[in-house]
C-alpha positions as a Python dict, from the first residue, in 0.01 Angstrom:
ca = {
    (1, 'M'): (0, 0, 0),
    (2, 'R'): (-196, -112, 305),
    (3, 'A'): (-467, 80, 491),
    (4, 'I'): (-313, 321, 740),
    (5, 'R'): (-374, 232, 1102),
    (6, 'S'): (-66, 351, 1297),
    (7, 'R'): (104, 683, 1367),
    (8, 'S'): (423, 574, 1192),
    (9, 'Q'): (229, 475, 880),
    (10, 'L'): (47, 809, 883),
    (11, 'E'): (375, 999, 921),
    (12, 'E'): (524, 816, 623),
    (13, 'F'): (208, 869, 417),
    (14, 'G'): (217, 1242, 491),
    (15, 'R'): (567, 1266, 343),
    (16, 'I'): (446, 1166, -4),
    (17, 'R'): (509, 1449, -250),
    (18, 'L'): (209, 1503, -474),
    (19, 'S'): (354, 1786, -685),
    (20, 'N'): (628, 2049, -674),
    (21, 'N'): (472, 2244, -388),
    (22, 'F'): (230, 2004, -217),
    (23, 'F'): (274, 1705, 10),
    (24, 'M'): (5, 1467, 130),
    (25, 'R'): (34, 1605, 484),
    (26, 'D'): (-102, 1940, 359),
    (27, 'F'): (-439, 1774, 298),
    (28, 'L'): (-489, 1553, 604),
    (29, 'Y'): (-582, 1802, 879),
    (30, 'S'): (-949, 1799, 977),
    (31, 'E'): (-1120, 1984, 1264),
    (32, 'I'): (-1383, 1709, 1267),
    (33, 'A'): (-1116, 1440, 1302),
    (34, 'V'): (-944, 1631, 1582),
    (35, 'T'): (-1253, 1716, 1785),
    (36, 'E'): (-1421, 1378, 1731),
    (37, 'R'): (-1095, 1183, 1784),
    (38, 'L'): (-1108, 1007, 1449),
    (39, 'L'): (-820, 890, 1230),
    (40, 'N'): (-825, 1080, 902),
    (41, 'A'): (-637, 831, 685),
    (42, 'P'): (-729, 629, 374),
    (43, 'D'): (-819, 263, 346),
    (44, 'N'): (-673, 274, -5),
    (45, 'P'): (-360, 495, 12),
    (46, 'K'): (-261, 416, -347),
    (47, 'L'): (-589, 545, -491),
    (48, 'A'): (-584, 849, -262),
    (49, 'T'): (-230, 930, -374),
    (50, 'S'): (-311, 893, -744),
    (51, 'A'): (-617, 1118, -716),
    (52, 'G'): (-430, 1372, -504),
    (53, 'E'): (-150, 1392, -757),
    (54, 'R'): (-395, 1484, -1033),
    (55, 'L'): (-566, 1745, -813),
    (56, 'C'): (-235, 1907, -726),
    (57, 'Q'): (-58, 1884, -1060),
    (58, 'E'): (-349, 1983, -1283),
    (59, 'L'): (-533, 2236, -1063),
    (60, 'L'): (-353, 2356, -751),
    (61, 'E'): (-8, 2403, -905),
    (62, 'P'): (-137, 2629, -1187),
    (63, 'L'): (-334, 2832, -931),
    (64, 'N'): (-28, 2859, -710),
    (65, 'A'): (185, 2969, -1006),
    (66, 'A'): (-62, 3238, -1111),
    (67, 'F'): (-187, 3373, -776),
    (68, 'G'): (63, 3274, -509),
    (69, 'R'): (2, 3088, -185),
    (70, 'I'): (-300, 2862, -147),
    (71, 'A'): (-446, 2788, 198),
    (72, 'I'): (-605, 2445, 236),
    (73, 'R'): (-928, 2464, 440),
    (74, 'S'): (-1053, 2107, 403),
    (75, 'A'): (-936, 1835, 169),
    (76, 'Y'): (-905, 1460, 216),
    (77, 'R'): (-1161, 1297, 448),
    (78, 'S'): (-1180, 935, 548),
    (79, 'C'): (-1520, 770, 526),
    (80, 'D'): (-1547, 780, 908),
    (81, 'V'): (-1461, 1150, 925),
    (82, 'N'): (-1697, 1246, 643),
    (83, 'E'): (-1981, 1038, 784),
    (84, 'R'): (-1942, 1209, 1122),
    (85, 'G'): (-1938, 1547, 947),
    (86, 'S'): (-2265, 1462, 773),
    (87, 'Q'): (-2425, 1397, 1114),
    (88, 'L'): (-2321, 1726, 1278),
    (89, 'K'): (-2565, 2015, 1323),
    (90, 'P'): (-2543, 2233, 1127),
    (91, 'Q'): (-2436, 1976, 870),
    (92, 'K'): (-2070, 2008, 774),
    (93, 'C'): (-2039, 1743, 501),
    (94, 'S'): (-2248, 1577, 234),
    (95, 'S'): (-2310, 1203, 253),
    (96, 'N'): (-2023, 963, 189),
    (97, 'E'): (-2175, 854, -142),
    (98, 'K'): (-2186, 1215, -265),
    (99, 'N'): (-1827, 1270, -157),
    (100, 'Y'): (-1673, 963, -324),
    (101, 'A'): (-1411, 1089, -573),
    (102, 'S'): (-1448, 1431, -411),
    (103, 'H'): (-1336, 1485, -50),
    (104, 'I'): (-1310, 1108, -9),
    (105, 'W'): (-1013, 1051, -238),
    (106, 'D'): (-979, 677, -178),
    (107, 'R'): (-1319, 578, -318),
    (108, 'R'): (-1432, 589, -680),
    (109, 'D'): (-1776, 736, -745),
    (110, 'S'): (-2082, 537, -851),
    (111, 'E'): (-1964, 545, -1213),
    (112, 'G'): (-1615, 418, -1131),
    (113, 'R'): (-1440, 753, -1172),
    (114, 'M'): (-1136, 858, -969),
    (115, 'G'): (-1132, 1206, -821),
    (116, 'A'): (-1021, 1439, -544),
    (117, 'A'): (-1134, 1775, -408),
    (118, 'A'): (-1008, 2040, -169),
    (119, 'C'): (-1164, 2349, -17),
    (120, 'I'): (-913, 2630, -60),
    (121, 'V'): (-867, 2999, 11),
    (122, 'I'): (-648, 3210, -216),
    (123, 'P'): (-529, 3528, -38),
    (124, 'W'): (-497, 3702, -375),
    (125, 'L'): (-868, 3638, -437),
    (126, 'V'): (-959, 3761, -87),
    (127, 'D'): (-784, 4092, -162),
    (128, 'H'): (-938, 4110, -511),
    (129, 'Y'): (-1286, 4058, -364),
    (130, 'E'): (-1234, 4318, -90),
    (131, 'R'): (-1128, 4570, -355),
    (132, 'G'): (-1460, 4524, -533),
    (133, 'G'): (-1377, 4229, -756),
    (134, 'R'): (-1618, 3938, -791),
    (135, 'W'): (-1588, 3569, -716),
    (136, 'Q'): (-1714, 3507, -1070),
    (137, 'D'): (-1387, 3651, -1203),
    (138, 'M'): (-1190, 3363, -1052),
    (139, 'A'): (-1454, 3110, -1154),
    (140, 'W'): (-1428, 3213, -1519),
    (141, 'W'): (-1047, 3217, -1510),
    (142, 'I'): (-1045, 2859, -1384),
    (143, 'H'): (-1316, 2757, -1631),
    (144, 'D'): (-1112, 2891, -1923),
    (145, 'H'): (-770, 2767, -1811),
    (146, 'L'): (-793, 2447, -1605),
    (147, 'S'): (-934, 2095, -1640),
    (148, 'Y'): (-1150, 2114, -1327),
    (149, 'S'): (-1468, 1914, -1271),
    (150, 'Y'): (-1658, 2116, -1010),
    (151, 'L'): (-1624, 2450, -831),
    (152, 'E'): (-1837, 2552, -531),
    (153, 'F'): (-1793, 2899, -382),
    (154, 'F'): (-1868, 3002, -20),
    (155, 'P'): (-1920, 3345, 141),
    (156, 'K'): (-1637, 3338, 397),
    (157, 'R'): (-1318, 3467, 234),
    (158, 'C'): (-1435, 3342, -107),
    (159, 'A'): (-1330, 2990, -15),
    (160, 'F'): (-1419, 2734, -275),
    (161, 'N'): (-1421, 2362, -337),
    (162, 'I'): (-1222, 2262, -642),
    (163, 'Q'): (-1246, 1909, -776),
    (164, 'W'): (-1043, 1712, -1025),
    (165, 'R'): (-1219, 1402, -1159),
    (166, 'E'): (-1201, 1168, -1451),
    (167, 'D'): (-1465, 1270, -1710),
    (168, 'P'): (-1509, 1619, -1562),
    (169, 'E'): (-1853, 1782, -1554),
    (170, 'R'): (-1716, 2141, -1549),
    (171, 'S'): (-1984, 2310, -1342),
    (172, 'V'): (-1968, 2611, -1109),
    (173, 'Y'): (-2204, 2667, -816),
    (174, 'S'): (-2211, 2948, -557),
    (175, 'H'): (-2360, 3002, -210),
    (176, 'I'): (-2270, 3373, -220),
    (177, 'A'): (-2568, 3611, -226),
    (178, 'P'): (-2718, 3755, -439),
    (179, 'D'): (-2587, 3515, -702),
    (180, 'R'): (-2662, 3179, -541),
    (181, 'G'): (-2696, 2893, -783),
    (182, 'Y'): (-2514, 2773, -1092),
    (183, 'L'): (-2289, 3017, -1273),
    (184, 'T'): (-2240, 2763, -1549),
    (185, 'R'): (-2277, 2395, -1629),
    (186, 'S'): (-2315, 2180, -1936),
    (187, 'G'): (-2608, 2296, -2146),
    (188, 'M'): (-2603, 2660, -2034),
    (189, 'A'): (-2541, 2915, -2308),
    (190, 'N'): (-2238, 3063, -2126),
    (191, 'H'): (-2058, 2729, -2086),
    (192, 'V'): (-1845, 2764, -2401),
    (193, 'G'): (-1660, 3057, -2550),
    (194, 'D'): (-1422, 3322, -2419),
    (195, 'H'): (-1478, 3482, -2077),
    (196, 'S'): (-1159, 3690, -2058),
    (197, 'E'): (-1357, 4012, -2005),
    (198, 'Y'): (-1405, 3900, -1644),
    (199, 'Y'): (-1036, 3862, -1561),
    (200, 'R'): (-844, 4114, -1770),
    (201, 'D'): (-665, 4250, -1460),
    (202, 'F'): (-554, 3905, -1341),
    (203, 'P'): (-187, 3804, -1334),
    (204, 'A'): (-56, 3671, -1664),
}
């Protein structure tokens, strides 16, 4: 599959079904691409599709089944779009190298691993949080149930980055006060074991 350079190619690429409920088009919108007039399309569509399928089938579909609709805030970024985002003030994106196998789906990371990430909002979690629940509840549910690599939580509407990657690191980080920092990662005492006490009221 060749690099996408035309509108017709992008339209056809967007029709690719990644899983039961998600199509590639769901992940291509970018405010940076729109406002900076950049094409948000992969140089390696085959790799982007393979990584996106794993993200959707192994992470987003189980979340959708358990909690209902998922809103995609930011997902696939081309190298050009991500690089421009890293230059904006305040900075919107990490460097391209840090986003390979993350938001840049069509590049493997420095260790040759395939991966893909999306920033999502789950309305169920927004309501749970507003009722006095904690973002940690969702983090532990995902940690105990899904083969994620990295979670990163943000203050606005409890949005979070969720990454699938070969050889997952399984770490959780938050920017939400007063609990900024790592909730868990390899080597921390809480990384293994049962955490069901945090999500007993979650859907089955």
